[in-house]
N, C-alpha and C positions, 0 to 999 in steps of 0.2 A: 649355373649353366656352364657346360664345357664348350670350348671353342678356341681357335678355329677348329673345324671338324675334319676328320680324315676323308680323303678322296678314295673312291673305289676303283680307280683306274690303275695307276702304276706306282710302285714304291716311291719314286722321286717326288710324286705329288702328295705323299702322305705327310700330314702335319697334325699336331694336336697340342693341347695345353689348356689350362683354365682360362676362362674369360667371363666378363660381367656384361650383361646386356640389359640396359634399362628398360623399364616399362614406358611406353609412349603415352602421349596425352589421351589416346583413345583406349587406354588400359590394355594394350596388346603388346606382345613381343614379336617383332618382325625380323625374319632372316631372309636375306636376298641371295639368290644364286647368280653370281656375276659371270659364270662360265656359259659357254654355248651349249653344253651338254646337260643332260638330266643328272641331278645329284641326289643321292639318298642320304638323309641325315639321321643320325642316331643321337637323340637328345637326352641328356641327363640333367633334369631340372631340379633345382633346389631353391626354395623360396620361403618367405616369412609373411605373416600377417599380424596386424595389431588387434588386440582384443579390447574392443570398446565396451567396457563393463559399465552398466548402470548401477549406482550404489543401491543398497537396500537398507531399510531402517526398521528397527524393531523396538517395541516398548513392552514392558511387562503388563499383564492383565491387571485391572480391567480397562487399560488405557488404549483401546483399539482405535484405529484410524477412523476419523469422522464421527467419533462418539463423544457424548458428554457423560462425565462421571460426577454424580451429585454428592460425593463424599470427599472432603478435602484430606489428602494424605498428611501424615505426620512428619514425613521425611521427603526430601526431593526425590523425584522420579528419575531413575537411571535408564535412559534409552541408549541404543547402540546403532552406529552406522557401520555397515560392512561393505567392503570393496574387494572384489577378487583381484588376483594378480593381473596387472595391465601390461607389463613390459614397457612402461613409459614413465620412468622415474622423473623425467623432466616436466611431466604434467602436474596439475595441481588439483587438490580436492578442497572445495569451499563448503564450510558448514555454518549455518546460521539458524537462529530461532527468532521468528517474527521480524525478520529483516534487520535485526540488531547487529551487535558485534559479531564479526565473522572470524572463524578459525581456518587458517590456511595450512594445508599439509601436502607434502609431495605424494603423488599417486603411488600405490604399492607396485613394486617392480616384479619380483619373482614369487612372492608369497602374498597371501591375502592380508588386508589391513582392517583393523578393528578400532573404532574411534568412539569414545564415550560422549554422550550429550546429557547434561543434567538439566531437568526441568524443575523450577522452584515449586514448592508446595504453596502456591498462591493462586487465588481464583483467576480464571481467565481462559482464553483460547490460545493454544500454542501451535505454531506452524514451523515444523523442522524442515529445512531445505538442505539437501546434499547435492552438490554439483561437481561432476568430474570434468575438468577442463584438460583435454588432451593436447599435447604439444603441437599437433598438426591443425589445431583449431576446432576440432570436433568437440561437442559438449553434450553430456548426458546428465539428466537431473531427475531427482525423485523428491516428493514432498509428502510429509506425514503429519497430520493435524489431529488434535483432540482437545477437549476442554475439561476443566475441573471446576467444581463449584461447591460451596459450603452449604449443603442442604438443598432442598428443592427450590428452584427459582419461582418467583411469582408468575402468574399467567402472562402478565405484560412482558416481563423479561424472557419468559419461555418462548413467546412469539418471535422475539428478536433473535434469540439463540437458534431457533429453527430456520428463520429466514436468512440470516447472514451472521454466522458464528464469528466471523473475523472482526465484527464490531467490538468484540471483547478482548482483542489483542492489546497488550501493553497498557493495561488499566492502571490508573493512578491508585495509590494506596493512601492518599491524603485523608485526614479525618473529615467526616461528613455529618452535618447536623441540620435538622429542620427547626431547631429552637432558636437559631441565630438569624440575623438579617442575611448573612451570606452562608449558603448551604455548603458550597465547595469553594475552596480557595487554593488554587494550584499555581506553583511557580516552577520555572525551569532555569537553573543557573547557566546551563550550557548555551541556550539561545536567547537569554535575556528577555524572556516573555512571561506573561502571567495570564491567568484566566480565573474569573469568579463566576459562579452560578448563584444568583440571588434566590432566596426563599420565595420572594414575590415574583411571579412570572412577568409582571409588568416591568420590573427592573431587568429581569432576564440575565443575559450574558454580557460580560465586559471582557474584551480581549485587548491586551496592551503589550507593546514591545518598546524596549529602550532603543536608543540610537545605535546603529550598526555601521561601522566603517570597514571598508575593504579596499584593497589595491586592485586597480584594473590590470588584468593580465597582459593587455596589449601595450598600453603606454605608461603604466606605473602610477597613474594618477589615483588619488584617493576619492572614493565614492562614499558619501555618508548618507544613510537613510535616517531621517530624524525619528525621534520617539513618536509613537502614535497609539491611538486607542479607538476601538469600535464597540458600540453598544448594540445588542440585538435583543429586542423584546420577543418573548415567546408567543406562539399563536393563542388566540382567544384569551388574552391576558386579563380582560375585564371580567370574565366569568370563570376562569380556571382556578382551581384550588392551589394552595401553597405547596411547596416542595414536600414530597414524601421520600424518605431515604429508602432506596432499594438495596444499596450495598455501598461500600466505600467508593466515592467518586461517581456514584450513579444515583440520580434523583428523578422522580417522575412527577408530572403535573396532570391531574385529572381535569379534562377540559369541559366536562359536563355536557357533552354533545355526542357521546359515543366514541370519543377518541382520547388518547392519552399521549402526552409528549414526554419522552424519556431522554434526558441528557446524560451522555456517557463521556467522562473525562479521561483523557489519556495521559501517559507519563510526560509527553512533550508539550503539555498544555493545549493540545488541540481538543476539540469536543465534537462528538457526533450527536446530533439531535434526531431521534427517531420518533415517528408518530405511529402508534398502533391503533388501528380502528377496530371497533367491536362488531359492527354489523353493516349491511349494505346501505343503510340509511345515514351512515356517518358522512360528514362533509367531504367534499372532494377538493376543496381549496384551503390552504393554510398560509396565513400571512405572518412573516417575520419582519417586524419594523426595525429598521437599521438606523442608528443615530451616528452621524458622521461629524468629524471635526470640520472646521471652516475649509471650504474649497475641495474637500474630498469628493470622490465620485465613485459610483458603482458602474462596473462594466460587465455586461453579459457577453461571454465569449461564444465562439462558434461551436464549442463542444458541450454547451449547456451549463457550464459553471459560471461563477461570478468572481470578479476581482474587485477589491476595494483599493483605489489608487489615490495618492495624495496629489496636490496641485502640480508637483514636479514629475508625476508619472511613476513615482515609487510604489512598489507593491506593499500594501499594508496588511491585508488579510485576504484569504481565499475561501470560497465556498464551492465545494465539489458539486458536480451535476446532481440534480434531483432524480430519484428513482423510486419505484414502488413495485411490489409484487402482490399477487392475490393469495388467497388461502391455499391454492393449489401449486404455488411456486411459480406461476406464470407472470412474466413482466407486464406491467401496465404502463402505457405511455404517460409520461409526465413532462412538465416543463416549468421554467421560471418566467414570470413577468415582473416588471418593476414599475412603480408609480410613486410620484411625490405625494407626501402627506400634506394636509393643509397647514399653512403657516400660522403663527401665533400673533396675537395683538400685543404691541408694545405697551408697557405700563406707563410710559412717559410721553408717548406721541400717538396721534391718531393715524397710524399706518400699520400695515401688516409686514411682519418680518419674514423673509423667505425661510422656510423650514430646512434644516439640515437633516431631516429624517426622511428615509425612503422605505417603502414597503416592498419586500420581496415576497411574491406569492407563488407557492408551489401548487400546481394544478395537476390533478389526477383525472385521467380521461374516462375512467370507468367507475361506476358506483358499487361494483361488486368486489372491489379490492378489500383485503383484510389486513394488509400491512403496508406502511409507507415510511420511507426515510427521506424526508424532503430536504435535509440540510446536513452538510458536513463542513465544519469550519476549522481552519488551521491558522494560528496567529501569524506566522510568517514562514517564508520559504527557507529550506535548508541551504540552497545555493542562491542566496539572495542577490549577489551581483549579476549572475546570469539572468535571473528573473527580472531584475530591473532593466537590464539592457534589452531583453526581449519585449518588455512592455513599451519601452520608449520607442523601439523600432516600429512596433505595431501601430502606435498612436502618433508617430511622426514627431516625437519629442527628443 
């Protein structure tokens, strides 16, 4: 903008020169006439705007967004993220696949940017996320997801793939067998945790963590969470069949009541237990019997999830909220309840020993449901010190 601007009255009043006039908080440029007379302004405006581009993502056929391809490629899949010129080289582009390791790049300034993303030729669901973080705080994001599988999935896995494909992100590739007592044995060196899925549903799952020490950010003290383990018996364990291998890290248990339990193990040793129901007469409640170590406790939180806490209030394991959807993709109301299982009689004395076993029961409110996922278990939090402090605060510990 040019200014101060010339007067139309007499030559002595004439003045000119370049000037800069900022935009106000109301997004307007205001010019005030401080003279007593009317003034005619001739304005020569020059301005700029920032182009807040949303990234685009493309992958070769047949890997279309939202699709499953039932043929495993022989080579990694080369996808591409495109970002038009933004004029904001101080901004940052964040790229990730399934929430894993991120790639950070400056936003392209005067020419478009092209960024390759390689998807491994491994079974699973892949969620590519591209986020443009502009230097003024504005953020734009695009996600592109697809799945690849080695041949047609079973009807049971197909139901889960249709209901919630994200269950198949970050699958473990550990060897899986139904001929051994342990069908899946997964470990994670990064977070010192392990998970086993037994062939016998009565033995079920065992989640274990080693001790974890961390320094408090506020006072520098060391907080140590001791080693712990939790056992979870699968539903209908007394009548269910032994593990059937669906795929590496994935086993199913036929419950012989119109339902099937499917355990899906992830790379971080978390496990998602899905229940697929075959017809409207299938059960609407499924019990997971949890075996705790001495003085551990189950806590139902306000959001529908469950925390396993030790006697000091340390977080040992977490169970995500139960949910279910019907054959039409409609959510069905679900909830957890907990109850103590009967104690056992001592071999050496005539008294009953309090049981350290608790039953978590997932309830589905509608008998017309066709799919349910009543349990998601993670062996320990990634930000463990924060989780411990939050739990202690909540429980007054």
